[in-house]
N, C-alpha and C positions, 0 to 999 in steps of 0.2 A: 549474640546467635545469628546464625548465617546458613543458606541455605543447604551448605557442604556437612555441616555439622547434624544439621534435622535429618538428613539423607542418610548419612551414617548410622546417627542414632536410628531412625526407622528401618534400616536395613538390620543391624544386630538385631532391633526388637524383634524382628520377622524371623530373624534365624532363629531366635530362643522359643518364641512362640512355635515355629515348626516343630522344634527338640520336643518341649513340653507334649505339644500336641500328639507326636508319634508316642513317648513315653506315656504318655496317661490314657490313650485312647487303646493300643494295646498292648500294654504291658511289657512292654519291650525296650531294650535299650543295644539290642542286638547292633553291631558293626558303629558304636559310640566309646570313644576313648573316656573312661573316666577320668586317665593324666591330664587330658585337655580339660575337661569340666573343674576337676580341682585347682589346674593353673588359672583359669577365669576366674573362680571363686577369689583366688589370692588378688589376682590383679584389680578385683572391683572393691575388694576389702582395703588395699593397701590405696589405691585410688582414691576412696571416697571416705578417708579418715575426717576430713572436714565436714561431714554431712552434719555433724551436731555445733559445730562450731562457727560455719561462715555459712550463712543463706544468700544465694544470689537470686534466684529466681524459685515460682511453685515450680516451675518445669522441669527445670535443673534439680531441685528435688526430687519430686514424681520420678525421675528418670533413673536418678543414683539409687533411689528406694527399688526400681523394679529391676534393675540390673543386679544390683545386690542381692535382693529376694529370690530372682530367678535360679542366678546361678549356684547360690547354695541350696535351693530347693532340687535343682537337677543332681546336684550332687548328693544329697540326702536320698531320692529316689534310687540312684543309683547302689548304694549302698546299704540301705534299711530297708526299703519296699519289699515285704517276701516276695511277690511276684515277679517285679521287676532285676530284682538283683540276680534270681536265675540265670537271666538271659545274658548278663553282662560275662564275657568272656575275658578272664585276666589271665591266661595262657597266652593270648596273643596282643594282650596290652601289656606290653614290656619295656616300654621306654620309659628311662629313666629321667622323668621330668624334675625330677629335685636337682640333678646337674644344670639345669637350664637356670634355675635360679639364683646361685652365686657368680655367674659372671653377669648377671643383670643387677644383681645389688652392688657387685663392685663398679661396673660401668654407672649405676647411679650415684653412687660415692664420689666419681670422678666428674661426672658431666651432670650435670643440674644448674636450675636456674639462680639459687643460693643454698647455700649450705646447713637448712634446716630440714630438723626430721619430717613433716609434712610434704615440703619440697624434695627430698631425697625419696619418698615414698612413693610419691605421685612419678618422679623419674623412672622409679623401679618399676612401678605399674606400667607404664610405657613399654619400655625394653623388655619387659616379659611378656606381654601381649601379643607383640610382634612375633614371638617364639613359640607361643602356648599352642599354635595350633599343631605343631609339627608331630605329638603323638597322635592326634586323631589321621593324620594324614599317612602317619608310618601303618597306623593301622589298617588305614583301607588299603594302602598298597600289599599290607601282610594277607590279610583277608580275600581281598578281590571281590568282595560283595556286598555292594551298595546298592541297597535300595532308594526307593523314590524318594522318602523322607530326609533320611540322611545325604544323599547328594543334596537336596534343597539345604538341608541346613548347613552344609559345609560351602555351599556356593553364597550364600547369602550373609555368612562368616566373613569368607574372604573378602 
């Protein structure tokens, strides 16, 4: 544990809290890319496959559960909550996010710590996280409608 990891964890946590606050309080996901949220859910699912096999610390376990739970709940809100899903503009969120996954997987197969399933999935999650924000940036550029909470979310996530 070091100050950089803590700072990274906290800014990511604040970005997720800002997004959940926006979605929950105003019952809207306008300006948010579902594709980006799905990519982050995949990032954390593949990164934290070791959650139930390897214990590092209480902090580590809690943060893993928070990041997994929050990313999955954001996707759920955007896909299934009757009020929130109406505000999602799928006509504007057209980035082909699944095309990002194959190059990331191939890169993970080639460049990893050691060639085991968990390590390849860890590497995949790192590569995918680096490009997961692209659908959100394209959506913001396309709509040019950035409210305060969406702007703060993207800033903190970056």
